[in-house]
N, C-alpha and C positions, 0 to 999 in steps of 0.2 A: 503492499500500500505504500504511494508515495504521498509526502505533506507537503504542506508549502513551503518552499523553501529548499525544498530537495534538489530539483532540478538543479539550482543556484550553486548549492554545496558540492554536488556530484561534477559539477565542470568546474567546482573550483579544487578538484580533489588533485588535477594536475599542477604540477608544480612547473611548468612551463606559462600553465593557463593564471596561475596565481604572479606568476612573475611581471606578465602583460598586463594584468589589473592595477598592479603596483606601479608599471610604467606609466599607465593612463592617467594614476592620481594627478600626475602633476598638467594633465590637459591633454585634449586632441592631439595624434599622432596616426601618420601614416602607417602602413605595412613596410615599406623601408627602414623608415624611422627605429622602429621597433626591432624591427630583425638586425638592425647594428647593434644594437645593444643586448642581444641575445644569443646564447650558443646554438640556435638552432638554425632552418635554414627558411628564406623568405616565404616557400613554399608551406613551409612546417607552421608558422607564424599566421597566415593566411587560414587554414584548416583549424587553429587554436581559437581564433577570432570566430569563424564561423558558430565554433561550441558555443562559445561565449555570446555571441548572437543569440542564437535560438533558447539560450537560457533566459536572455533579458536579462544580463551584465552589460551589455555594450550596445551603442547603435552605431549606425556608421552614415557619413554623407559624403556625397561627391563633391568635390572641390579642383574644380579642371580636371584633370588626367586622372587625378588619383581618388580616391576615398580616404577622407580620417575616421578614425576611431575615438571615442570616448566612452566613458562609463555610463550608463544608465540608470540615473539616480532610483527608480521607483525598485528595479531588478537589487541594487545592493541596498537596500530600504527594505527588501523580502529578506535578505540574509541576514542581517542584524536583528530586524521582526522574530524570527526564527530561532536566531541563536538568543535574543532576549527571554523569550517563551522556554528554552528548555534551562537555562540559568536561573530562571525564577521558580518553575516546577523543582529543579535539584534543589536549591536552596530553602524551600518551603519544605520538601520532605525531610531535607537535613534538619529543620529545625523541629518539626514532629517529631522527631526520629529521638532527637537531645530531649524533649520537653517529654518522653514518655519514659525517659531511663531516669533511674535516678543514681546522684554519684553516692560514692562510699560517706562518703560525709553527711549527707542526707540522712542515710539508713542508720546509721549511728546516732542520729537525735532522737 
């Protein structure tokens, strides 16, 4: 069962795609610019961008003869919301467990 945010997380599972997302934090860039900074080929960068685009993490626009890629705020927000929910659930579970167990000092009282 896929959950909201899991497509984006799956896309970010690859270290090259994470590196591309990190590079795009500075602003829109063309495939050639991204490839120049990564240890993978230009066609590989294009394939990774396709996966990131399908996951809703990046968007592109034509500028002259090249395409500029940028982060897609809604996709990034979906990842953050998913992780925030997971973190909140984990903290709530921990708090419930901690409250349900007595410490040895409480037992002696």
